C-alpha atoms as a printed R data frame, in Angstrom:
    type eleno elety resid chain resno       x       y       z
1   ATOM     1    CA   UNK     A     1 -25.808  -2.659  -8.982
2   ATOM     2    CA   UNK     A     2 -23.761  -2.255 -12.145
3   ATOM     3    CA   UNK     A     3 -20.634  -3.582 -13.786
4   ATOM     4    CA   UNK     A     4 -17.779  -1.219 -14.529
5   ATOM     5    CA   UNK     A     5 -14.884  -2.031 -16.816
6   ATOM     6    CA   UNK     A     6 -11.340  -0.743 -16.394
7   ATOM     7    CA   UNK     A     7  -9.181  -0.772 -19.520
8   ATOM     8    CA   UNK     A     8  -5.512  -1.764 -19.454
9   ATOM     9    CA   UNK     A     9  -4.004   0.370 -22.217
10  ATOM    10    CA   UNK     A    10  -0.477   0.756 -23.569
11  ATOM    11    CA   UNK     A    11   1.496   3.489 -21.808
12  ATOM    12    CA   UNK     A    12   2.436   6.250 -24.302
13  ATOM    13    CA   UNK     A    13   5.811   6.465 -22.489
14  ATOM    14    CA   UNK     A    14   6.396   2.823 -21.485
15  ATOM    15    CA   UNK     A    15   8.977   1.635 -18.985
16  ATOM    16    CA   UNK     A    16   9.800  -1.952 -17.973
17  ATOM    17    CA   UNK     A    17   7.789  -1.514 -14.757
18  ATOM    18    CA   UNK     A    18   4.928   0.408 -16.402
19  ATOM    19    CA   UNK     A    19   4.368  -0.774 -19.974
20  ATOM    20    CA   UNK     A    20   0.651  -0.083 -19.631
21  ATOM    21    CA   UNK     A    21  -1.763   1.852 -17.442
22  ATOM    22    CA   UNK     A    22  -5.214   1.409 -15.942
23  ATOM    23    CA   UNK     A    23  -7.813   3.690 -17.575
24  ATOM    24    CA   UNK     A    24  -9.339   5.276 -15.671
25  ATOM    25    CA   UNK     A    25  -6.661   5.160 -12.962
26  ATOM    26    CA   UNK     A    26  -9.243   6.123 -10.343
27  ATOM    27    CA   UNK     A    27 -12.725   4.603 -10.428
28  ATOM    28    CA   UNK     A    28 -15.722   5.504  -8.285
29  ATOM    29    CA   UNK     A    29 -18.195   2.680  -7.697
30  ATOM    30    CA   UNK     A    30 -20.870   1.634  -5.216
31  ATOM    31    CA   UNK     A    31 -21.216  -1.255  -2.799
32  ATOM    32    CA   UNK     A    32 -22.676  -4.129  -4.817
33  ATOM    33    CA   UNK     A    33 -21.053  -3.067  -8.100
34  ATOM    34    CA   UNK     A    34 -18.759  -5.437  -9.978
35  ATOM    35    CA   UNK     A    35 -15.482  -4.503 -11.665
36  ATOM    36    CA   UNK     A    36 -13.768  -6.204 -14.581
37  ATOM    37    CA   UNK     A    37 -10.548  -5.411 -16.416
38  ATOM    38    CA   UNK     A    38 -10.014  -5.619 -20.185
39  ATOM    39    CA   UNK     A    39  -6.426  -5.926 -21.422
40  ATOM    40    CA   UNK     A    40  -5.972  -3.808 -24.563
41  ATOM    41    CA   UNK     A    41  -2.163  -4.065 -24.271
42  ATOM    42    CA   UNK     A    42   0.165  -6.567 -25.998
43  ATOM    43    CA   UNK     A    43   1.353  -8.358 -22.863
44  ATOM    44    CA   UNK     A    44  -0.171 -10.020 -19.795
45  ATOM    45    CA   UNK     A    45  -1.322  -7.923 -16.813
46  ATOM    46    CA   UNK     A    46  -2.676  -8.897 -13.396
47  ATOM    47    CA   UNK     A    47  -4.597  -6.339 -11.270
48  ATOM    48    CA   UNK     A    48  -4.151  -7.206  -7.586
49  ATOM    49    CA   UNK     A    49  -4.311  -5.680  -4.090
50  ATOM    50    CA   UNK     A    50  -0.499  -6.099  -3.963
51  ATOM    51    CA   UNK     A    51   2.285  -7.819  -5.883
52  ATOM    52    CA   UNK     A    52   2.513 -10.374  -3.073
53  ATOM    53    CA   UNK     A    53  -1.226 -11.196  -3.418
54  ATOM    54    CA   UNK     A    54  -1.748 -11.599  -7.186
55  ATOM    55    CA   UNK     A    55  -4.973 -13.611  -6.857
56  ATOM    56    CA   UNK     A    56  -6.640 -11.153  -4.455
57  ATOM    57    CA   UNK     A    57  -8.930  -9.734  -7.185
58  ATOM    58    CA   UNK     A    58  -8.510 -11.869 -10.317
59  ATOM    59    CA   UNK     A    59  -7.450 -15.524 -10.251
60  ATOM    60    CA   UNK     A    60  -5.333 -15.474 -13.424
61  ATOM    61    CA   UNK     A    61  -3.221 -13.132 -15.541
62  ATOM    62    CA   UNK     A    62  -5.223 -11.310 -18.180
63  ATOM    63    CA   UNK     A    63  -3.761 -12.047 -21.630
64  ATOM    64    CA   UNK     A    64  -3.705  -9.516 -24.497
65  ATOM    65    CA   UNK     A    65  -7.246  -8.726 -25.680
66  ATOM    66    CA   UNK     A    66  -8.618 -10.707 -22.712
67  ATOM    67    CA   UNK     A    67 -11.054  -9.757 -19.990
68  ATOM    68    CA   UNK     A    68 -10.780 -10.797 -16.360
69  ATOM    69    CA   UNK     A    69 -12.559 -14.090 -15.739
70  ATOM    70    CA   UNK     A    70 -13.998 -13.096 -12.404
71  ATOM    71    CA   UNK     A    71 -15.523  -9.824 -11.401
72  ATOM    72    CA   UNK     A    72 -14.432  -8.014  -8.285
73  ATOM    73    CA   UNK     A    73 -17.625  -7.626  -6.217
74  ATOM    74    CA   UNK     A    74 -17.440  -4.525  -4.041
75  ATOM    75    CA   UNK     A    75 -18.494  -5.052  -0.433
76  ATOM    76    CA   UNK     A    76 -19.407  -2.701   2.381
77  ATOM    77    CA   UNK     A    77 -16.678  -1.002   4.402
78  ATOM    78    CA   UNK     A    78 -15.754  -3.827   6.811
79  ATOM    79    CA   UNK     A    79 -12.617  -3.712   8.956
80  ATOM    80    CA   UNK     A    80 -11.272  -6.217  11.451
81  ATOM    81    CA   UNK     A    81 -11.004  -5.308  15.103
82  ATOM    82    CA   UNK     A    82  -7.379  -5.969  16.050
83  ATOM    83    CA   UNK     A    83  -7.790  -5.066  19.727
84  ATOM    84    CA   UNK     A    84 -10.541  -4.263  22.211
85  ATOM    85    CA   UNK     A    85 -10.401  -3.087  25.799
86  ATOM    86    CA   UNK     A    86 -12.640  -4.557  28.437
87  ATOM    87    CA   UNK     A    87 -13.884  -1.233  29.839
88  ATOM    88    CA   UNK     A    88 -17.074   0.733  30.569
89  ATOM    89    CA   UNK     A    89 -17.120   1.809  26.899
90  ATOM    90    CA   UNK     A    90 -15.225  -0.671  24.773
91  ATOM    91    CA   UNK     A    91 -12.318   0.898  22.832
92  ATOM    92    CA   UNK     A    92 -11.644  -0.780  19.483
93  ATOM    93    CA   UNK     A    93  -8.404  -0.742  17.525
94  ATOM    94    CA   UNK     A    94  -9.079  -1.361  13.827
95  ATOM    95    CA   UNK     A    95  -7.025  -2.502  10.843
96  ATOM    96    CA   UNK     A    96  -8.504   0.406   8.861
97  ATOM    97    CA   UNK     A    97  -9.753   3.948   9.352
98  ATOM    98    CA   UNK     A    98 -11.961   4.626  12.362
99  ATOM    99    CA   UNK     A    99 -15.364   6.180  11.601
100 ATOM   100    CA   UNK     A   100 -16.116   9.776  12.649
101 ATOM   101    CA   UNK     A   101 -17.950  10.404  15.915
102 ATOM   102    CA   UNK     A   102 -21.695   9.877  15.559
103 ATOM   103    CA   UNK     A   103 -21.443   7.249  12.801
104 ATOM   104    CA   UNK     A   104 -23.805   4.304  13.203
105 ATOM   105    CA   UNK     A   105 -21.727   1.133  12.817
106 ATOM   106    CA   UNK     A   106 -22.494  -2.562  12.909
107 ATOM   107    CA   UNK     A   107 -20.373  -4.906  14.983
108 ATOM   108    CA   UNK     A   108 -20.275  -8.601  14.116
109 ATOM   109    CA   UNK     A   109 -18.911 -11.254  16.454
110 ATOM   110    CA   UNK     A   110 -17.293 -14.461  15.178
111 ATOM   111    CA   UNK     A   111 -16.739 -17.337  17.626
112 ATOM   112    CA   UNK     A   112 -13.282 -18.866  17.922
113 ATOM   113    CA   UNK     A   113 -12.575 -21.878  15.733
114 ATOM   114    CA   UNK     A   114 -13.517 -25.185  17.281
115 ATOM   115    CA   UNK     A   115 -12.275 -28.670  16.441
116 ATOM   116    CA   UNK     A   116 -14.544 -30.511  13.966
117 ATOM   117    CA   UNK     A   117 -17.619 -31.956  15.635
118 ATOM   118    CA   UNK     A   118 -17.425 -29.671  18.672
119 ATOM   119    CA   UNK     A   119 -19.258 -26.490  19.604
120 ATOM   120    CA   UNK     A   120 -17.206 -23.289  19.926
121 ATOM   121    CA   UNK     A   121 -16.903 -22.090  23.514
122 ATOM   122    CA   UNK     A   122 -19.294 -19.320  24.511
123 ATOM   123    CA   UNK     A   123 -17.849 -15.868  25.029
124 ATOM   124    CA   UNK     A   124 -19.369 -12.741  26.570
125 ATOM   125    CA   UNK     A   125 -17.923 -10.882  23.556
126 ATOM   126    CA   UNK     A   126 -20.737 -12.400  21.460
127 ATOM   127    CA   UNK     A   127 -22.971  -9.705  23.040
128 ATOM   128    CA   UNK     A   128 -21.029  -7.000  21.205
129 ATOM   129    CA   UNK     A   129 -22.791  -7.844  17.925
130 ATOM   130    CA   UNK     A   130 -25.328  -5.243  16.780
131 ATOM   131    CA   UNK     A   131 -25.616  -1.577  15.815
132 ATOM   132    CA   UNK     A   132 -23.886   1.152  17.800
133 ATOM   133    CA   UNK     A   133 -22.938   4.822  17.509
134 ATOM   134    CA   UNK     A   134 -19.150   5.189  17.395
135 ATOM   135    CA   UNK     A   135 -16.969   7.827  19.032
136 ATOM   136    CA   UNK     A   136 -13.743   8.515  17.134
137 ATOM   137    CA   UNK     A   137 -10.604   8.305  19.295
138 ATOM   138    CA   UNK     A   138  -7.974   8.572  16.565
139 ATOM   139    CA   UNK     A   139  -7.082   7.419  13.050
140 ATOM   140    CA   UNK     A   140  -7.710   3.722  13.783
141 ATOM   141    CA   UNK     A   141  -9.420   3.770  17.204
142 ATOM   142    CA   UNK     A   142 -13.026   4.306  18.273
143 ATOM   143    CA   UNK     A   143 -15.294   3.398  21.145
144 ATOM   144    CA   UNK     A   144 -18.816   2.043  21.242
145 ATOM   145    CA   UNK     A   145 -21.215   2.229  24.199
146 ATOM   146    CA   UNK     A   146 -20.953  -1.347  25.448
147 ATOM   147    CA   UNK     A   147 -19.809  -2.075  28.989
148 ATOM   148    CA   UNK     A   148 -17.325  -4.918  28.677
149 ATOM   149    CA   UNK     A   149 -15.619  -4.336  32.037
150 ATOM   150    CA   UNK     A   150 -16.607  -7.822  33.236
151 ATOM   151    CA   UNK     A   151 -15.359  -9.505  30.032
152 ATOM   152    CA   UNK     A   152 -11.999 -11.229  29.643
153 ATOM   153    CA   UNK     A   153  -9.624  -9.540  27.153
154 ATOM   154    CA   UNK     A   154 -10.575 -10.116  23.501
155 ATOM   155    CA   UNK     A   155  -8.122 -12.741  22.267
156 ATOM   156    CA   UNK     A   156  -8.451 -15.375  19.528
157 ATOM   157    CA   UNK     A   157  -9.692 -17.807  22.193
158 ATOM   158    CA   UNK     A   158 -12.607 -15.408  22.849
159 ATOM   159    CA   UNK     A   159 -13.460 -14.916  19.156
160 ATOM   160    CA   UNK     A   160 -13.118 -11.909  16.865
161 ATOM   161    CA   UNK     A   161 -15.049  -8.801  15.828
162 ATOM   162    CA   UNK     A   162 -15.510  -6.817  12.626
163 ATOM   163    CA   UNK     A   163 -16.894  -3.314  12.255
164 ATOM   164    CA   UNK     A   164 -19.019  -2.359   9.245
165 ATOM   165    CA   UNK     A   165 -19.195   1.361   8.547
166 ATOM   166    CA   UNK     A   166 -21.541   3.123   6.092
167 ATOM   167    CA   UNK     A   167 -18.665   5.288   4.829
168 ATOM   168    CA   UNK     A   168 -16.779   5.285   1.527
169 ATOM   169    CA   UNK     A   169 -13.382   3.589   1.358
170 ATOM   170    CA   UNK     A   170 -10.586   3.286  -1.185
171 ATOM   171    CA   UNK     A   171  -8.928   0.147  -2.536
172 ATOM   172    CA   UNK     A   172  -5.518   0.807  -4.051
173 ATOM   173    CA   UNK     A   173  -4.206  -1.800  -6.460
174 ATOM   174    CA   UNK     A   174  -1.228  -2.640  -8.640
175 ATOM   175    CA   UNK     A   175  -0.399  -4.891 -11.559
176 ATOM   176    CA   UNK     A   176   1.248  -7.902  -9.906
177 ATOM   177    CA   UNK     A   177   3.559  -8.141 -12.947
178 ATOM   178    CA   UNK     A   178   4.464  -4.435 -13.288
179 ATOM   179    CA   UNK     A   179   5.002  -2.581 -10.000
180 ATOM   180    CA   UNK     A   180   4.401   0.942 -11.348
181 ATOM   181    CA   UNK     A   181   0.989   0.232 -12.900
182 ATOM   182    CA   UNK     A   182  -1.290   1.595 -10.192
183 ATOM   183    CA   UNK     A   183  -5.011   2.174  -9.777
184 ATOM   184    CA   UNK     A   184  -7.552   3.082  -7.121
185 ATOM   185    CA   UNK     A   185 -11.209   2.234  -6.540
186 ATOM   186    CA   UNK     A   186 -13.335   4.447  -4.284
187 ATOM   187    CA   UNK     A   187 -16.332   2.507  -3.016
188 ATOM   188    CA   UNK     A   188 -19.366   4.502  -1.912
189 ATOM   189    CA   UNK     A   189 -22.096   3.024   0.279
190 ATOM   190    CA   UNK     A   190 -25.154   1.913  -1.635
191 ATOM   191    CA   UNK     A   191 -27.730   4.688  -1.872
């Protein structure tokens, strides 16, 4: 685990929407690494997953000659399951890229929310937690060898699933204050 710093430097050809730039614009890091940003420009900047989510990485704007207050801790490649069939081999629709065929993935089940002081209802989908070998069915679809044909459809009342894949992924980001200041972080699995 290491900490990497991205510099925010003045753009040699500034525009109102790109007065500075992230250096390097593309960073390669590992799961478990932390990222910070140092603002070497003369105005505030705010690295974020999107302009509509300014606090997604850093809680506050970074002032001139300032460094981000909180590090961005890089996690494993985890995507939410947005749909699942109840079939002989469950087919998952993901909110990210599906892993290639033969990839060992980890499924995690989360029970539905329950009112305070009550126990969440039990769901047969809780049995989908564990490690499986995925079969790719398209850009955001895969199957795992679990027979869910006797299960009810996966809906919020039945809980939710995430898939963790041991593959690299890329986080694209922007300055929430300057829409043309762009960067990318490629996150490799921990060796």
